[in-house]
N, CA, C and O of each residue as an XYZ file, in Angstrom:
824
protein
N     128.317     90.043    121.213
C     128.615     91.470    121.345
C     130.054     91.812    120.949
O     130.261     92.807    120.255
N     131.050     91.034    121.359
C     132.418     91.354    120.907
C     132.518     91.393    119.383
O     133.185     92.265    118.826
N     131.862     90.458    118.716
C     131.895     90.455    117.249
C     131.223     91.702    116.690
O     131.690     92.281    115.709
N     130.123     92.113    117.318
C     129.412     93.304    116.858
C     130.281     94.543    117.008
O     130.284     95.413    116.137
N     131.015     94.622    118.106
C     131.902     95.773    118.334
C     133.020     95.799    117.291
O     133.363     96.859    116.768
N     133.580     94.638    116.994
C     134.635     94.575    115.974
C     134.085     94.999    114.614
O     134.766     95.677    113.844
N     132.852     94.593    114.325
C     132.228     95.013    113.061
C     132.099     96.525    112.989
O     132.409     97.136    111.966
N     131.637     97.129    114.091
C     131.466     98.581    114.116
C     132.797     99.291    113.911
O     132.868    100.279    113.179
N     133.849     98.797    114.550
C     135.166     99.426    114.416
C     135.717     99.268    113.003
O     136.494    100.099    112.532
N     135.305     98.186    112.332
C     135.788     97.948    110.972
C     134.951     98.675    109.918
O     135.276     98.633    108.731
N     133.869     99.344    110.349
C     133.043    100.094    109.416
C     131.936     99.291    108.771
O     131.383     99.709    107.754
N     131.600     98.137    109.346
C     130.495     97.346    108.824
C     129.193     98.098    109.084
O     128.987     98.616    110.181
N     128.324     98.162    108.095
C     127.054     98.882    108.275
C     126.080     98.049    109.106
O     126.237     96.836    109.245
N     125.066     98.730    109.657
C     124.042     98.016    110.426
C     123.309     97.009    109.555
O     122.978     95.915    110.012
N     123.051     97.373    108.288
C     122.379     96.457    107.382
C     123.195     95.206    107.123
O     122.660     94.097    107.139
N     124.489     95.379    106.883
C     125.367     94.225    106.655
C     125.440     93.342    107.894
O     125.408     92.116    107.799
N     125.537     93.965    109.030
C     125.592     93.235    110.314
C     124.302     92.448    110.527
O     124.331     91.276    110.902
N     123.153     93.118    110.280
C     121.866     92.450    110.455
C     121.670     91.306    109.478
O     121.164     90.248    109.852
N     122.074     91.512    108.209
C     121.942     90.454    107.208
C     122.757     89.223    107.584
O     122.313     88.092    107.385
N     123.948     89.446    108.126
C     124.800     88.319    108.527
C     124.175     87.535    109.666
O     124.195     86.304    109.663
N     123.617     88.246    110.645
C     122.978     87.567    111.765
C     121.742     86.791    111.307
O     121.510     85.666    111.750
N     120.947     87.402    110.412
C     119.761     86.706    109.908
C     120.134     85.457    109.117
O     119.437     84.444    109.171
N     121.250     85.543    108.378
C     121.679     84.383    107.596
C     122.047     83.208    108.496
O     121.857     82.052    108.119
N     122.566     83.500    109.671
C     122.990     82.440    110.596
C     121.843     81.975    111.491
O     121.627     80.776    111.664
N     121.110     82.936    112.058
C     120.117     82.607    113.081
C     118.669     82.647    112.606
O     117.764     82.231    113.330
N     118.446     83.150    111.380
C     117.072     83.330    110.932
C     116.515     84.644    111.430
O     117.228     85.427    112.057
N     115.228     84.895    111.151
C     114.597     86.171    111.524
C     113.383     85.918    112.396
O     112.487     85.162    112.020
N     113.352     86.542    113.550
C     112.219     86.386    114.462
C     111.035     87.182    113.962
O     111.164     88.351    113.600
N     109.864     86.532    113.946
C     108.616     87.224    113.621
C     107.628     86.927    114.726
O     107.261     85.771    114.934
N     107.187     87.963    115.448
C     106.251     87.730    116.540
C     104.927     87.202    116.045
O     104.570     87.427    114.888
N     104.184     86.499    116.894
C     102.868     85.999    116.481
C     101.967     87.145    116.059
O     101.977     88.208    116.680
N     101.188     86.936    115.005
C     100.313     88.000    114.528
C      99.001     88.067    115.291
O      98.374     89.124    115.365
N      98.589     86.949    115.853
C      97.352     86.937    116.604
C      96.122     86.622    115.793
O      95.054     86.415    116.370
N      96.226     86.577    114.456
C      95.003     86.389    113.679
C      94.501     84.958    113.745
O      93.316     84.714    113.514
N      95.369     84.007    114.054
C      94.928     82.621    114.127
C      94.169     82.321    115.422
O      93.426     81.343    115.501
N      94.363     83.177    116.444
C      93.696     82.922    117.714
C      92.640     83.976    118.026
O      92.017     83.957    119.087
N      92.450     84.895    117.084
C      91.490     85.977    117.321
C      90.068     85.429    117.386
O      89.733     84.453    116.715
N      89.240     86.073    118.203
C      87.851     85.637    118.323
C      87.070     86.040    117.078
O      87.467     86.959    116.360
N      85.984     85.367    116.828
C      85.114     85.730    115.723
C      84.569     87.129    115.988
O      83.972     87.387    117.033
N      84.785     88.032    115.023
C      84.446     89.442    115.258
C      83.107     89.842    114.689
O      82.779     91.029    114.704
N      82.321     88.918    114.191
C      81.088     89.305    113.499
C      80.102     90.020    114.417
O      79.454     90.980    114.002
N      79.984     89.559    115.657
C      79.024     90.183    116.569
C      79.465     91.595    116.949
O      78.635     92.483    117.142
N      80.807     91.796    117.057
C      81.320     93.068    117.533
C      81.369     94.107    116.426
O      81.067     95.277    116.662
N      81.747     93.693    115.215
C      82.083     94.643    114.169
C      80.962     94.950    113.190
O      81.145     95.774    112.294
N      79.835     94.326    113.332
C      78.785     94.664    112.392
C      77.522     93.886    112.614
O      77.503     92.937    113.398
N      76.464     94.273    111.936
C      75.184     93.606    112.047
C      75.250     92.230    111.390
O      75.964     92.025    110.409
N      74.491     91.300    111.953
C      74.501     89.940    111.410
C      74.056     89.910    109.962
O      74.623     89.166    109.161
N      73.038     90.714    109.602
C      72.544     90.675    108.236
C      73.587     91.212    107.271
O      73.702     90.712    106.152
N      74.355     92.225    107.682
C      75.409     92.749    106.826
C      76.526     91.726    106.647
O      77.073     91.588    105.553
N      76.863     91.017    107.707
C      77.906     89.996    107.610
C      77.461     88.887    106.667
O      78.251     88.403    105.855
N      76.197     88.482    106.771
C      75.677     87.455    105.866
C      75.743     87.931    104.420
O      76.090     87.161    103.525
N      75.408     89.207    104.189
C      75.463     89.753    102.837
C      76.910     89.805    102.341
O      77.188     89.509    101.179
N      77.830     90.186    103.241
C      79.242     90.227    102.856
C      79.751     88.841    102.482
O      80.454     88.673    101.485
N      79.389     87.852    103.293
C      79.817     86.487    102.988
C      79.300     86.052    101.621
O      80.014     85.398    100.862
N      78.065     86.414    101.314
C      77.491     86.059    100.022
C      78.228     86.773     98.885
O      78.504     86.174     97.846
N      78.543     88.054     99.088
C      79.261     88.803     98.059
C      80.639     88.199     97.800
O      81.052     88.046     96.650
N      81.343     87.859     98.873
C      82.680     87.280     98.729
C      82.593     85.934     98.013
O      83.360     85.666     97.088
N      81.663     85.098     98.442
C      81.519     83.766     97.844
C      81.091     83.862     96.381
O      81.649     83.175     95.526
N      80.113     84.704     96.092
C      79.615     84.819     94.720
C      80.666     85.397     93.779
O      80.796     84.968     92.633
N      81.420     86.384     94.285
C      82.472     86.963     93.446
C      83.562     85.927     93.181
O      84.079     85.839     92.068
N      83.910     85.145     94.202
C      84.873     84.069     94.007
C      84.393     83.074     92.964
O      85.169     82.617     92.126
N      83.107     82.742     93.020
C      82.541     81.819     92.032
C      82.624     82.396     90.618
O      82.927     81.686     89.659
N      82.347     83.701     90.510
C      82.407     84.336     89.193
C      83.830     84.360     88.637
O      84.035     84.303     87.425
N      84.810     84.445     89.539
C      86.207     84.501     89.106
C      86.857     83.129     89.062
O      87.999     82.995     88.622
N      86.135     82.106     89.516
C      86.647     80.747     89.378
C      87.375     80.174     90.566
O      87.781     79.012     90.532
N      87.555     80.959     91.630
C      88.204     80.453     92.847
C      87.953     81.429     93.992
O      87.618     82.588     93.747
N      88.111     80.977     95.255
C      87.854     81.852     96.390
C      88.728     83.104     96.370
O      89.885     83.062     95.949
N      88.162     84.209     96.827
C      88.915     85.453     96.871
C      90.052     85.337     97.881
O      89.866     84.836     98.990
N      91.227     85.806     97.481
C      92.400     85.731     98.353
C      93.005     87.126     98.508
O      93.249     87.820     97.522
N      93.242     87.524     99.752
C      93.770     88.845    100.100
C      95.124     88.701    100.766
O      95.297     87.874    101.661
N      96.089     89.507    100.331
C      97.370     89.601    101.026
C      97.393     90.893    101.822
O      97.224     91.973    101.256
N      97.601     90.797    103.126
C      97.751     91.971    103.987
C      99.234     92.139    104.270
O      99.859     91.264    104.869
N      99.799     93.263    103.839
C     101.233     93.477    103.979
C     101.563     94.650    104.873
O     100.901     95.687    104.837
N     102.619     94.469    105.692
C     103.131     95.535    106.561
C     104.571     95.828    106.157
O     105.499     95.263    106.736
N     104.773     96.704    105.169
C     106.139     96.987    104.732
C     106.857     97.978    105.642
O     106.227     98.752    106.363
N     108.183     97.936    105.594
C     108.976     98.904    106.337
C     109.137     98.552    107.796
O     108.926     97.409    108.201
N     109.517     99.551    108.589
C     109.858     99.343    109.995
C     108.693     99.599    110.939
O     108.873     99.592    112.156
N     107.506     99.824    110.398
C     106.319    100.081    111.216
C     105.981     98.853    112.064
O     105.753     97.768    111.529
N     105.951     99.027    113.390
C     105.671     97.903    114.271
C     104.243     97.843    114.767
O     103.916     96.980    115.581
N     103.376     98.739    114.299
C     102.001     98.779    114.771
C     101.130     97.881    113.894
O     100.802     98.232    112.761
N     100.767     96.737    114.426
C     100.096     95.730    113.602
C      98.599     95.598    113.879
O      97.916     94.841    113.190
N      98.080     96.313    114.865
C      96.693     96.092    115.282
C      95.696     96.325    114.144
O      94.803     95.506    113.926
N      95.842     97.424    113.426
C      94.907     97.732    112.347
C      94.941     96.685    111.253
O      93.894     96.246    110.777
N      96.151     96.278    110.847
C      96.287     95.264    109.805
C      95.661     93.950    110.244
O      95.022     93.263    109.448
N      95.846     93.604    111.512
C      95.303     92.345    112.004
C      93.780     92.391    112.103
O      93.116     91.383    111.860
N      93.221     93.542    112.455
C      91.767     93.660    112.472
C      91.189     93.447    111.067
O      90.177     92.768    110.898
N      91.840     94.032    110.077
C      91.382     93.851    108.694
C      91.531     92.390    108.274
O      90.641     91.829    107.634
N      92.658     91.778    108.634
C      92.895     90.385    108.266
C      91.851     89.464    108.892
O      91.318     88.577    108.225
N      91.562     89.676    110.169
C      90.575     88.843    110.865
C      89.188     89.034    110.272
O      88.467     88.064    110.038
N      88.815     90.296    110.027
C      87.500     90.576    109.461
C      87.360     89.957    108.077
O      86.327     89.371    107.753
N      88.407     90.090    107.259
C      88.359     89.523    105.916
C      88.189     88.007    105.980
O      87.433     87.427    105.200
N      88.883     87.382    106.894
C      88.731     85.932    107.040
C      87.327     85.591    107.512
O      86.749     84.598    107.070
N      86.777     86.398    108.401
C      85.419     86.163    108.911
C      84.377     86.161    107.793
O      83.418     85.390    107.833
N      84.570     87.030    106.792
C      83.554     87.139    105.748
C      83.862     86.269    104.535
O      83.151     86.329    103.532
N      84.914     85.463    104.618
C      85.129     84.463    103.588
C      86.353     84.589    102.716
O      86.602     83.718    101.883
N      87.129     85.649    102.883
C      88.379     85.747    102.135
C      89.371     84.699    102.637
O      89.376     84.355    103.819
N      90.203     84.200    101.739
C      91.432     83.536    102.155
C      92.443     84.644    102.400
O      92.606     85.531    101.561
N      93.127     84.604    103.548
C      93.998     85.714    103.943
C      95.440     85.240    104.079
O      95.724     84.229    104.722
N      96.341     85.995    103.459
C      97.777     85.774    103.605
C      98.325     86.936    104.416
O      98.221     88.091    104.002
N      98.910     86.637    105.572
C      99.482     87.696    106.418
C     100.728     87.142    107.089
O     100.644     86.228    107.910
N     101.892     87.701    106.738
C     103.162     87.188    107.239
C     103.770     88.059    108.325
O     104.958     87.933    108.622
N     102.978     88.940    108.923
C     103.489     89.745    110.026
C     104.084     91.068    109.580
O     103.859     91.524    108.459
N     104.851     91.676    110.481
C     105.340     93.041    110.286
C     106.734     93.058    109.666
O     107.405     92.033    109.544
N     107.140     94.266    109.280
C     108.489     94.579    108.809
C     108.908     93.754    107.599
O     109.995     93.178    107.572
N     108.032     93.705    106.600
C     108.360     93.033    105.350
C     108.927     94.035    104.346
O     108.633     95.228    104.421
N     109.722     93.559    103.429
C     110.220     94.416    102.349
C     109.208     94.421    101.207
O     108.408     93.493    101.087
N     109.237     95.453    100.371
C     108.372     95.443     99.186
C     108.599     94.198     98.326
O     107.656     93.659     97.746
N     109.838     93.749     98.245
C     110.143     92.554     97.461
C     109.453     91.320     98.050
O     108.901     90.503     97.313
N     109.486     91.190     99.373
C     108.836     90.045    100.019
C     107.327     90.060     99.796
O     106.717     89.014     99.574
N     106.732     91.243     99.855
C     105.289     91.359     99.660
C     104.909     90.996     98.231
O     103.963     90.240     98.015
N     105.637     91.528     97.254
C     105.343     91.227     95.858
C     105.566     89.742     95.559
O     104.805     89.135     94.806
N     106.603     89.168     96.146
C     106.866     87.753     95.930
C     105.744     86.897     96.490
O     105.319     85.927     95.864
N     105.260     87.267     97.690
C     104.139     86.532     98.284
C     102.886     86.654     97.428
O     102.147     85.684     97.259
N     102.649     87.846     96.889
C     101.482     88.043     96.022
C     101.556     87.130     94.805
O     100.552     86.559     94.380
N     102.760     87.001     94.249
C     102.944     86.144     93.080
C     102.764     84.669     93.445
O     102.055     83.937     92.754
N     103.402     84.240     94.522
C     103.365     82.830     94.896
C     101.973     82.390     95.343
O     101.564     81.258     95.087
N     101.246     83.289     96.013
C      99.936     82.937     96.552
C      98.804     83.159     95.556
O      97.694     82.671     95.768
N      99.068     83.885     94.477
C      98.028     84.147     93.498
C      96.867     84.946     94.060
O      95.708     84.576     93.873
N      97.171     86.050     94.753
C      96.138     86.818     95.447
C      95.342     87.679     94.474
O      95.817     88.027     93.392
N      94.118     88.015     94.884
C      93.264     88.914     94.104
C      93.492     90.376     94.471
O      93.122     91.273     93.713
N      94.102     90.620     95.631
C      94.301     91.996     96.084
C      95.455     92.038     97.075
O      95.692     91.087     97.821
N      96.171     93.168     97.067
C      97.215     93.429     98.059
C      96.776     94.627     98.888
O      96.530     95.705     98.347
N      96.677     94.438    100.202
C      96.344     95.524    101.110
C      97.559     95.890    101.944
O      98.105     95.036    102.641
N      97.991     97.138    101.887
C      99.175     97.592    102.613
C      98.771     98.458    103.796
O      97.958     99.373    103.660
N      99.343     98.164    104.950
C      99.096     98.958    106.155
C     100.398     99.635    106.557
O     101.388     98.967    106.853
N     100.390    100.986    106.565
C     101.614    101.736    106.864
C     101.273    102.888    107.805
O     100.516    103.791    107.451
N     101.838    102.843    108.998
C     101.597    103.897    109.986
C     102.880    104.651    110.334
O     102.901    105.447    111.273
N     103.947    104.400    109.576
C     105.255    104.975    109.900
C     105.481    106.331    109.247
O     106.445    107.024    109.570
N     104.583    106.717    108.315
C     104.785    107.965    107.590
C     105.542    107.783    106.287
O     105.723    108.743    105.538
N     105.987    106.566    106.006
C     106.771    106.317    104.787
C     105.913    105.703    103.691
O     106.413    104.947    102.858
N     104.619    106.026    103.689
C     103.699    105.393    102.745
C     104.029    105.723    101.287
O     103.869    104.865    100.420
N     104.481    106.932    101.001
C     104.748    107.279     99.603
C     105.849    106.386     99.033
O     105.695    105.816     97.953
N     106.945    106.269     99.751
C     108.072    105.491     99.252
C     107.755    104.001     99.204
O     108.064    103.328     98.220
N     107.139    103.488    100.265
C     106.909    102.050    100.359
C     105.833    101.568     99.392
O     105.983    100.519     98.766
N     104.762    102.324     99.271
C     103.697    101.906     98.346
C     104.219    101.925     96.909
O     103.958    101.000     96.140
N     104.947    102.967     96.551
C     105.494    103.028     95.200
C     106.450    101.861     94.943
O     106.474    101.296     93.850
N     107.238    101.506     95.966
C     108.170    100.390     95.814
C     107.422     99.075     95.612
O     107.836     98.245     94.802
N     106.320     98.878     96.345
C     105.523     97.657     96.173
C     104.919     97.615     94.770
O     104.931     96.568     94.122
N     104.394     98.738     94.301
C     103.816     98.794     92.954
C     104.871     98.451     91.898
O     104.584     97.733     90.940
N     106.081     98.963     92.074
C     107.156     98.658     91.129
C     107.493     97.176     91.142
O     107.696     96.568     90.091
N     107.552     96.592     92.349
C     107.873     95.168     92.457
C     106.779     94.305     91.824
O     107.071     93.284     91.201
N     105.534     94.715     91.984
C     104.440     93.968     91.355
C     104.524     94.048     89.836
O     104.346     93.048     89.140
N     104.798     95.253     89.326
C     104.929     95.407     87.880
C     106.077     94.552     87.342
O     105.974     93.979     86.258
N     107.169     94.470     88.104
C     108.319     93.679     87.673
C     107.982     92.197     87.566
O     108.650     91.452     86.849
N     106.936     91.771     88.285
C     106.505     90.376     88.256
C     105.269     90.183     87.387
O     104.597     89.154     87.472
N     104.974     91.170     86.556
C     103.821     91.129     85.661
C     102.513     91.018     86.441
O     101.589     90.323     86.020
N     102.441     91.711     87.583
C     101.254     91.687     88.432
C     100.621     93.074     88.553
O      99.988     93.390     89.560
N     100.798     93.894     87.521
C     100.248     95.252     87.578
C      98.731     95.242     87.678
O      98.138     96.212     88.151
N      98.089     94.154     87.236
C      96.634     94.085     87.287
C      96.076     93.720     88.646
O      94.863     93.788     88.847
N      96.928     93.334     89.588
C      96.456     93.013     90.944
C      96.206     94.324     91.681
O      97.145     95.097     91.871
N      94.968     94.601     92.105
C      94.700     95.879     92.759
C      95.401     95.995     94.106
O      95.481     95.034     94.872
N      95.904     97.192     94.373
C      96.568     97.505     95.637
C      95.755     98.566     96.355
O      95.389     99.588     95.775
N      95.477     98.306     97.641
C      94.830     99.302     98.487
C      95.777     99.618     99.640
O      96.690     98.842     99.921
N      95.570    100.742    100.303
C      96.475    101.136    101.378
C      95.690    101.738    102.530
O      94.668    102.395    102.334
N      96.189    101.501    103.734
C      95.579    102.077    104.929
C      96.639    102.604    105.869
O      97.760    102.096    105.900
N      96.286    103.629    106.640
C      97.226    104.188    107.601
C      96.967    105.658    107.838
O      95.901    106.180    107.510
N      97.955    106.317    108.411
C      97.870    107.760    108.645
C      98.340    108.440    107.372
O      99.522    108.753    107.226
N      97.416    108.667    106.454
C      97.765    109.154    105.111
C      97.017    110.454    104.851
O      95.794    110.437    104.710
N      97.723    111.587    104.784
C      97.066    112.862    104.489
C      96.383    112.833    103.129
O      96.774    112.073    102.243
N      95.361    113.664    102.973
C      94.591    113.691    101.731
C      95.474    113.967    100.521
O      95.304    113.348     99.470
N      96.412    114.892    100.667
C      97.306    115.225     99.549
C      98.099    113.995     99.104
O      98.259    113.744     97.910
N      98.596    113.228    100.091
C      99.344    112.008     99.760
C      98.417    110.941     99.187
O      98.803    110.192     98.289
N      97.196    110.874     99.709
C      96.237    109.891     99.202
C      95.988    110.122     97.715
O      95.920    109.171     96.937
N      95.853    111.385     97.323
C      95.626    111.704     95.916
C      96.823    111.293     95.063
O      96.648    110.802     93.948
N      98.027    111.488     95.572
C      99.232    111.092     94.841
C      99.299    109.570     94.700
O      99.668    109.054     93.645
N      98.943    108.860     95.765
C      98.968    107.398     95.722
C      97.939    106.861     94.720
O      98.208    105.911     93.985
N      96.772    107.480     94.708
C      95.746    107.065     93.744
C      96.243    107.308     92.313
O      95.971    106.512     91.414
N      96.971    108.412     92.109
C      97.509    108.705     90.784
C      98.562    107.675     90.375
O      98.756    107.423     89.186
N      99.237    107.084     91.356
C     100.238    106.056     91.076
C      99.598    104.715     90.734
O     100.249    103.833     90.173
N      98.310    104.567     91.078
C      97.631    103.327     90.753
C      96.980    102.617     91.916
O      96.360    101.570     91.728
N      97.106    103.167     93.132
C      96.427    102.568     94.287
C      94.918    102.721     94.093
O      94.447    103.791     93.709
N      94.160    101.652     94.359
C      92.725    101.659     94.033
C      91.851    102.245     95.135
O      90.754    102.732     94.862
N      92.331    102.202     96.385
C      91.530    102.753     97.489
C      92.460    103.066     98.665
O      93.469    102.394     98.876
N      92.093    104.106     99.424
C      92.860    104.532    100.600
C      91.925    104.539    101.801
O      90.813    105.060    101.719
N      92.369    103.962    102.919
C      91.582    103.947    104.145
C      92.401    104.564    105.275
O      93.566    104.221    105.474
N      91.779    105.471    106.004
C      92.430    106.141    107.133
C      91.615    105.868    108.398
O      90.564    105.232    108.318
N      92.074    106.334    109.562
C      91.327    106.053    110.796
C      89.860    106.477    110.770
O      89.062    105.944    111.541
N      89.487    107.411    109.914
C      88.068    107.809    109.842
C      87.220    106.718    109.192
O      85.996    106.718    109.320
N      87.874    105.793    108.497
C      87.163    104.676    107.875
C      87.162    103.492    108.843
O      87.885    102.515    108.654
N      86.343    103.601    109.873
C      86.389    102.619    110.957
C      85.370    101.496    110.792
O      85.418    100.516    111.534
N      84.458    101.614    109.846
C      83.439    100.580    109.664
C      84.012     99.469    108.786
O      84.131     99.623    107.570
N      84.362     98.359    109.412
C      85.016     97.281    108.680
C      84.084     96.601    107.680
O      84.542     96.097    106.655
N      82.787     96.581    107.966
C      81.853     96.015    106.995
C      81.881     96.811    105.693
O      81.905     96.235    104.605
N      81.878     98.136    105.811
C      81.926     99.001    104.639
C      83.226     98.798    103.878
O      83.229     98.749    102.648
N      84.337     98.680    104.609
C      85.633     98.452    103.971
C      85.633     97.134    103.212
O      86.124     97.060    102.086
N      85.079     96.090    103.832
C      85.052     94.785    103.162
C      84.235     94.835    101.878
O      84.641     94.279    100.858
N      83.077     95.505    101.928
C      82.240     95.628    100.733
C      82.979     96.378     99.640
O      82.902     96.015     98.466
N      83.697     97.428    100.027
C      84.455     98.212     99.062
C      85.580     97.372     98.454
O      85.847     97.463     97.256
N      86.234     96.560     99.275
C      87.297     95.697     98.772
C      86.785     94.711     97.740
O      87.434     94.473     96.721
N      85.619     94.138     98.004
C      85.017     93.227     97.021
C      84.769     93.970     95.717
O      85.032     93.440     94.638
N      84.265     95.193     95.812
C      83.986     95.971     94.605
C      85.259     96.325     93.841
O      85.265     96.333     92.610
N      86.334     96.618     94.569
C      87.607     96.911     93.905
C      88.084     95.688     93.128
O      88.554     95.813     91.997
N      87.966     94.509     93.729
C      88.351     93.281     93.041
C      87.459     93.041     91.825
O      87.941     92.681     90.751
N      86.154     93.244     92.006
C      85.226     93.032     90.891
C      85.551     93.982     89.743
O      85.643     93.564     88.589
N      85.721     95.243     90.061
C      86.001     96.242     89.034
C      87.293     95.920     88.295
O      87.376     96.077     87.077
N      88.314     95.463     89.048
C      89.592     95.122     88.443
C      89.517     93.913     87.537
O      90.402     93.692     86.710
N      88.457     93.127     87.690
C      88.283     91.941     86.865
C      87.123     92.068     85.877
O      86.647     91.071     85.335
N      86.675     93.300     85.650
C      85.656     93.547     84.643
C      84.250     93.197     85.075
O      83.369     93.037     84.230
N      84.012     93.071     86.400
C      82.684     92.766     86.904
C      82.019     94.024     87.452
O      82.697     94.978     87.832
N      80.699     94.019     87.491
C      79.951     95.167     87.989
C      80.095     95.310     89.498
O      80.052     94.324     90.234
N      80.267     96.552     89.952
C      80.324     96.832     91.380
C      78.959     96.532     92.010
O      77.922     96.665     91.360
N      78.973     96.128     93.278
C      77.733     95.801     93.978
C      77.215     96.933     94.845
O      76.047     96.941     95.234
N      78.076     97.885     95.148
C      77.631     99.085     95.875
C      77.509     98.892     97.373
O      78.096     97.975     97.948
N      76.734     99.774     97.997
C      76.611     99.811     99.444
C      75.874     98.574     99.974
O      75.055     97.969     99.283
N      76.191     98.226    101.218
C      75.494     97.134    101.895
C      74.059     97.543    102.222
O      73.769     98.728    102.387
N      73.182     96.580    102.312
C      71.800     96.848    102.693
C      71.732     97.166    104.185
O      70.650     97.424    104.712
């Protein structure tokens, strides 16, 4: 604390102060919970739909030459992780490989993870109201890494007007709290990946 007070008196910014502390002590990331989450198939959907989803994920992976991999990203200062974790758990349940590094990531960190992990899709969860700025920043970072072809989807409290703007920027799908059926979301995600790779969409679940 004495050092922090001296920094403040000297005009050191909060960002500079935080960066210095992270460089020395590292950065705390709370557990995400997805590794210990219960199997959600019984709760979140019919068994036959889950079986169909698993088949769609597996077959699409086979057509593309490797298992489907999803990156779930939480950019910015938004600390509400429940929705992102539900999507991550459900995606893992139906056969996706899931990359999820927790909350408060920068657009640069998300794009770098997408590049290093070789993901088929980037899903962004933003509940802070800063979706326009953060999604655009992630898209720019992906383009800078020659990953413009990786589809990006977004979820959160996103007004229709903003959703239309995000779609115009290149976001492939928008999900809001009214889109509560995770089976439907998973099927749509598979179709977005298929469409982005020149494959025919499979449509609604049986």
